[in-house]
MARKOLBA-858676 format. One record per residue (C-alpha): x, y, z. Coordinates in steps of 0.1 Angstrom, whole numbers, plus 5000, padded with zeros to 4 digits. Each point is the difference from the previous one (the first is absolute). Example, Ala and Ser with C-alpha at 12.3 -4.5 7.8 and 13.67 -1.06 7.14 Angstrom:
512349555078/501450344993/
END
This chain:
331946233786/498549865033/497549735006/497349945025/497549725007/497650235020/497150124978/497050195013/496549894992/499050174967/497050214995/497349974973/501250084965/497650194977/499949934963/502649735000/498049684997/501649894967/503650065014/499249825032/498749704980/503449984982/501850015033/497749725013/500949794970/503750055007/499649905036/497949704991/502849874977/502550075028/498049795025/499949724975/503950014998/500350204968/501450355007/501050274976/500450374997/497850304993/500950374996/497350265011/500750324982/498250345003/500750375003/500450115036/496950015022/497849744982/500449735027/502649754989/501349985036/496549945012/499749704977/503249855014/498750045035/496849844991/501849704985/502349985030/497049995024/498349734979/503249785001/501050045036/497849715013/501549754975/503650105000/502750265007/500150344984/503250184993/499150374995/502950204987/500150374992/502650284995/501750135031/502750265008/501949725018/500949774971/502549805022/497749925029/499949665017/496949904979/501550104967/499449754972/502949874979/500950224970/501149724976/497549794980/501549675012/500050095036/496550154999/498649704982/501649765025/498650205029/496550004985/500049634993/501249935035/497250215016/497449834978/501149655005/497649925028/497150224992/499150214969/501850345002/498550334986/502650274994/498550354997/502650254986/498550355004/501350314982/502649784983/500750284975/501650195029/502449725011/503750024993/500949874965/501749685013/497049905022/497650084971/502049794976/500349715025/496250015006/499250004963/502349714991/498949795030/496450054990/500749894965/501849685012/497149885022/498849724977/496949785001/499549815032/501650285021/498650065035/500850374997/498050284985/501450354995/497750294998/501750334989/498550355002/501950254980/500050274974/500849904964/503749925001/502049804975/501349765027/496649835002/499349984963/498849664989/498449905033/496249965001/498650355007/496750135014/499550374992/497750205022/497850274986/498250285018/496949915020/496850024980/497450265010/497949775022/503049875020/501550355004/496650135012/499749725025/503450075014/499350375003/496749935018/501849785024/502750265007/497650285004/497849795022/502749975026/500749634995/503349844994/501750104968/500849754972/503549894992/501650134969/501250335012/502549855025/503049854984/501649805028/499249675017/497650015028/499150374995/496350105002/498550324986/499050245027/496650025016/498350324988/497550205019/496449964988/498450284981/497150155019/497050034977/501549784973/502550064972/498850274976/499249854966/501950274981/503149955022/499649634996/500150034962/503050235002/502049765022/499349714978/500950194969/503350135015/501049665013/499549844966/499649655016/503250025021/499149885035/503050145017/499450344984/496349995010/501049935036/502550285000/497550254986/497349935025/502450015029/501050364993/496450144997/498150135030/496549875009/498550324989/501749974966/498949644996/496450095009/500050294975/499650275026/503350174990/501750004965/502649754991/503650134996/501650034966/502049804994/498949725023/502649915026/500949645008/501549894967/503650085009/501049655010/498649824969/501450274977/503449965017/499949634995/499150054963/502850254997/502549745014/499649834966/501550304983/503349965018/502649864977/498250104968/502250174973/500050385001/498250044966/497249775010/499550185033/500050344982/497449874974/497849865028/500050345017/499050174968/497249754994/498650045035/500150384999/498550014965/496949815013/499250285024/498250224975/498149714984/496749865011/500349705023/501049694982/500950184968/503849945003/502550234984/500650114965/502949814985/501050294977/500150245029/502349755019/502249984969/500450384999/500650025037/502549725000/501950154971/500050345018/501549845031/502749834980/498849645001/501449804971/497750004970/500449624993/499049935037/496950224997/499049844967/500449655013/498250075033/497150214986/499549864965/501949674998/500349685019/502650115025/498849935036/500050265028/500349745027/496349924997/498950345013/498750154967/497649874974/499150164967/496550014985/500050184967/501350355006/499549985038/502449875026/498649855033/501649875031/499449635006/498550095034/498850355010/501949985033/503349994982/499350344985/499250145034/503149835015/502250154973/498850355009/500249935037/503649874998/501350294978/501850285018/497750315001/502450224980/500249744972/496349955000/499350374997/502550034972/498249714981/496650175003/501450334989/501749844970/496749844990/498150335005/502550174977/499649734973/496250025002/500250384998/502149984969/497449804981/497250215016/497649705000/497950214977/498249714985/498249945033/499550375007/498450074966/497849684999/496350045007/499149955036/498749655007/496950055020/499750384996/496650054984/498950334988/496849985020/499349865035/499549635006/496449905002/498049705010/499749774971/498049735018/496350085001/496849944982/499349664987/503449864991/502749875023/502850264996/501850205026/501550345005/503450114987/502150245019/502450274988/503649975011/502150314999/499750265027/501350345007/502850065025/498949995036/498950345014/502450175023/503249854985/503050224992/500150124964/502749854978/502950234991/499650154965/501549794972/500849695022/497249794986/501250064965/503749955010/499749645014/497749714992/498349825027/502449705000/503050235005/498350185029/499349665016/503749914997/501050335016/497649945028/501649665007/503450185002/498650265025/501749945035/496850115018/496750194998/499950254972/497050234997/500950154967/500749674983/496949855014/497950284985/501749964967/499249635000/496450065008/499650264973/501749784974/497649715010/497150204986/501449974965/498749724978/502449735010/498849645006/498249965033/502549765014/502850254995/498050285015/499249785030/503849945005/500750374997/497450105026/501249735023/503550154998/498650345006/498349885031/503249845013/501750344996/497350185019/500250075037/496550155009/497649715008/496950164982/501850064967/501949675003/496749815005/498450194971/502849914976/499949635011/496250014993/500650154966/502549734992/497549745011/497550154976/502449974971/500949655009/496349915000/499650154965/503149804989/498249685010/502249935030/497749985030/502549835023/502450294995/497150255006/499249835033/503650015010/500150384994/496750065018/501549835031/502450305002/497450274999/499350015037/496950115018/497450244989/501650285019/503349954981/498150024967/498950365003/501950104969/497749784979/496949915020/498149724984/502749894976/501049695020/496449895006/499450064963/502849764990/498749755027/496650024984/501449944965/501949705012/496949865016/498050064968/502449784981/500949745026/497750025030/496350015011/497950244980/498350135032/503450105014/501050174968/496750204999/500450125036/503650094996/499550194968/497050195013/502050115030/503050094978/497850214977/498850215029/503750075010/501350064965/497150214986/501050355014/503650004988/500349724973/496849984980/501549774974/500849735025/496850075017/498149934968/501949674995/499349905036/496250044994/500249824967/501849715018/497450005027/497349984973/501849714984/500349825033/496350045006/499249894965/501949675002/498449935034/496550054986/499550305023/497950244978/499450255028/503750025007/500750054963/497550294998/501450155032/503550014986/499150134966/497650255016/502950165018/501950094968/499650354988/500149984962/500450374995/503850004996/500049724974/499149974964/496449944987/500649644992/501049915036/497050205014/497649824977/501549665009/499750075037/496450134997/499049724976/501449725023/498350145030/496750044981/500149644988/500849865034/497250215016/497449864976/499850304976/501149794971/498850214971/501650315013/503249815008/500349854966/499650344983/502950135021/502249694994/499550034962/502150325002/503049795012/500149744972/502550194977/502550175023/502350274987/502449925028/502049704990/501449945035/499549655014/497650105028/497850204975/499949704976/499249765028/497150225011/498750014964/500249624999/497949975032/497550254987/499649784969/499449695020/497550175022/498150114969/500349654985/502250124971/502249705001/501750064966/500950355011/501349865033/502349764981/501450284979/500550245029/501549725021/502649924973/500950374999/500350025038/502349695001/502250164973/500250325021/500949815031/502749814983/501450324987/499550245029/499549775030/499949985029/500949635002/497649965029/497150084976/500849734974/498049725017/496950225002/500350104963/500249644989/497149905023/497850284985/500849904965/499549625007/496650065016/498950224971/501049724976/498049755021/497050214997/500550024963/500449624997/503750024992/501049735024/503449904986/501250375001/498650045035/501949695012/503350124985/499750355015/498949875034/502949765001/502450284993/498350215026/500349725026/503749984994/500350385003/498050005032/502249735016/503150194988/498850325016/498749845032/496350094994/498249715016/496550154996/500650064963/501049634997/496649915015/498150214974/502149854972/499449645012/496350084999/500350124964/502049694991/497349785016/497350174978/502149944969/500649635010/496349955006/499750054963/503249854986/500749745026/501449795013/497949965031/503049955022/501450344989/496750175008/499949835034/503650105008/499550364992/496750015019/501649855031/502950264998/497650294996/497749895028/503049935023/501250354996/496750184998/498649865033/502650135025/500250344983/496350054995/500250024962/496449954991/500450074963/502549734991/498249755023/496850064980/501849964966/501849685011/496749855013/498350094967/502949834981/499849685020/496249994994/500550054963/502549714999/497449795018/497550094973/502449904973/500449665017/496349955004/500050055038/497150245000/499049935036/503450105012/500050314978/496650125013/501149955036/503150214994/498250284982/496950035021/501650205028/501750234975/496950124982/497450005027/499450325020/501250015035/503350025020/501649704984/499550124964/502950034977/501950324991/497750274986/502150044968/499849634991/496649885012/498250074968/502749844979/499449675018/496250004997/499849824966/502249715013/497849985032/496849984981/501449734976/501449805029/496850025021/497849894971/502349714989/500249895036/496249975001/499550305024/497750194975/496849915018/501450025035/501650334996/497950164973/499450325019/503650055008/501149924964/497450244985/501150275024/503649964990/499150014963/498050325006/502950165017/502349894971/497550154975/500350335018/503749994998/499849904963/498050314992/502750225016/503149844985/501550014965/501549655004/499149834967/499649665016/497550105027/496950004978/500849654987/500749875035/496750155012/498149834973/501749675008/499150035037/496450074990/500049704977/501249785028/497150115022/497450034972/497249744995/500549764971/497850204976/502150315005/503549865003/500649964963/499450374994/502250105029/502949794987/499550144965/500150355015/503249925019/501749874969/499050314981/501650225026/503149784998/500250064963/500150375006/502549985029/502449744987/502049785024/500449634995/499849885036/496850165012/498249924967/501249635003/498649995036/496650114988/500149754971/501049725024/497150085023/497650034971/501149664986/499749845034/496550145004/499049864966/501549665007/498249985033/496750054982/501049724976/500650244971/503349834994/500350074963/499550385007/502449995030/502949884979/500550334981/500450235030/502049745019/502349954970/500550374997/500750035037/502649724998/501850174971/499950345017/501449865033/502849834981/500750334982/500550195032/501949715017/497349945026/500949645004/497749905029/497150184985/500749824967/499949675018/496650095015/498750104965/501449684985/498249795026/496750174993/500549954963/500749635005/496949975021/498150164971/501249714978/502850184982/503149804991/503250124985/503750055006/499450315021/497549855024/500949635001/501249905035/503349835005/498849655011/501449664996/498749645002/496549955013/499450385005/499950064963/496849784999/498150255022/497950284986/501350365005/497450065027/500949675017/503750104999/499350345016/497949845028/502749735006/502750255004/498050225024/499149695021/503749895000/500950345014/497749935030/496950194989/496549885012/497249954976/498450335010/503350194995/500549834966/496550104990/500650365010/503350014981/498749854968/496550155001/498249675003/497649855025/501349765027/497849734986/501750044966/503449985016/499149685018/498849854968/503250084981/502249895029/498349655000/500849974963/503650115006/500449735026/498649744977/502250114970/503250005021/499249685019/500350165034/497750025030/500950305021/501250365000/503249895016/500849784970/499150284977/502450245018/502749744999/499549954963/500150374992/502850085025/503750034993/500449624998/497149974975/499650104964/
END
């Protein structure tokens, strides 16, 4: 143990603001004459030494720093005393004149006597001490009981900032160097910038460990960092961190080390993060002769495995992923191979037949097809399973039946080098109906055993495709980074661009996805028509969500329907006809798709879209429920957010807002779990629409903001339109008709700024209502009549049961007084036939408001009362409040409409109360008049009476009276 008082100036620390604040507090107390001790613990590479150097640099101007670390020369001239008493005396002597900071780095590596002396001395530093001891160490019993600060991995933002600094050629960031005064190396800049896929792979591989991230980027060439050449597999540069983790294994009991090796090896055939099967470990441990009581305690009981293993149900996980890699890295090659061969034999004995005989998740009987088209916001689904790559060696006869996929993966891990035959067997086995994550792992192993660059790249691309279907886009990008250039992908031209396009479709700009998938389809078509079809369907979906009708027609027009069933051909032709303006012919074709014989998820989703295009919302709900059940049963996992979105939207169209909200929330969680940012945007828009009915307004605003924040950068016109419509509908519920009209005007007017073509007509009734209530009826009469005329044409073509009632309501709003009564009666008659509480209640509310405005208050109470009850029945709270306010203004009093007022406010009439509250919110007389359908002169008259009744003289006093401090 040696000491030094020379500390180099530290560098910037990323992601450690909280930890630095704790150290600043320790130093502040030391400078006030009240020292203490703190132990900084963390696995290797997370930057505990960097924090010590930061603290030392901060203290150097105020007092001496004693920096001590492990050294081969334990008896050098600067060695610290090895007894607690002598060490404590030395520290107090050094801190007598000025506050002393002691930084004990890597204290877990000190000799036992020095470690014990340090721990006891730190404990005996009482209050008022002018010495602070800062210890950096692994978890060791010697320092138990001292205050501890545990470092976790860097979060995503901090790790990304560190990587950008390293790749940019700037100084590195401490955390990878473990000695005093050491600085990470300066790295050469990356010409052309760091490739996004390579960047994602480095961040995933480093898992928030700054030293590991530095080591990884140091070992890659500029061409590899820029994405011009494929990344090696495995990535080099992790050896130092893995060796440091493996050092913690030294001294563990033999049975514990054996079990850790079994657990690390057993994870190799599982999807990333799945852990190991506890029962498999029990069988393997028993076969190797480990005591049964030890295995039971470690795997199923409370016995500890030195903090390395954690159990969750029937799965066993390492406390940190790097420990598993360190265990395999530290094991002798012969023992590691023997472990993999043992696990392969055990997996072969059971046969893993349950997985092999289960239906394929994501293996539809018919090709995937676009399910977003027509006049409903739904999107394409894609099929998942693919045939083996062309040109690959055939699998030896009987091998596929002899060993399950997991056993083959374990054998591949035991292979000492490339193995062409085993790689071919893995690839062939991966075409069986196993879960997509397992198939991705198998194809990745097959690629690692392959020597030829073209076939190796093809297998990595196929593994990336399976990872995408498994809902693991980060893993997919990591595999794509190993596919190399286009020249190295000649064994599967177009496959890597296809997967890039699918990832962009779920997480990136729609325009990028469209371009990538169109290009991939041209490459895939001649030799892989199944993937070529999916590429075109994905391109059509990307064009659809972007509002690019010509792009959609171009992609769909490239599909040759001849090889596929009649339902798919009718669907394609019907969608194209509808989008091209041949609505009648398109609807006739789409009706042939409503009752699919094929029960695969993609076929059911197509049927649901066809139903929405036709306006058959009840059929869309039924088919959406069937599609969701099929996806839950068959997969793929990546399709679950879309299935839930389609069902939720169909339920919204049917007026089933509670069900839509529940399904959309589940879909949002699924989209986040599977890394599908664009699906999250669509689901936020659906949730905003549901909240615009049920409330609260804050929820609607939050979902709208989330949808618009994601839709803008990625060019997602469809969710942007839906979110804007939802915000405007919430404004209408709150009586803010002017704001609602301003939001909806650009969506429904013709021109470049109009909303998405699938949602424009759906928003027209809200726009007409908002414009009329805002007093724009006379100013924009021509524009409003044009919008209603276009809506009438759409109503004549759709089977949506609510459309005729909404059309009659719009006509009533624009009709002269002598015709409005008849139009409202017509709308209510249509509602009687169509059903649906919410839309009928909106018509009743507008009718009652129109009657009250013409002083027919007695007649107005009946439709307003019916509207209030209907809004309450469908949990439309904000709309119910608006209806109650109108009912109070019509002279109705009762428990359901009486406002919650106290004191002097209870003396006001209902109309005066409404005006008072609007004015207290900051509304002008004109705004109050528009909101309450009164004249500004009437508002002024009532407001004078309010001031007189309440004994106040200004709007400011009224706002104060009705604010948080008032009644």
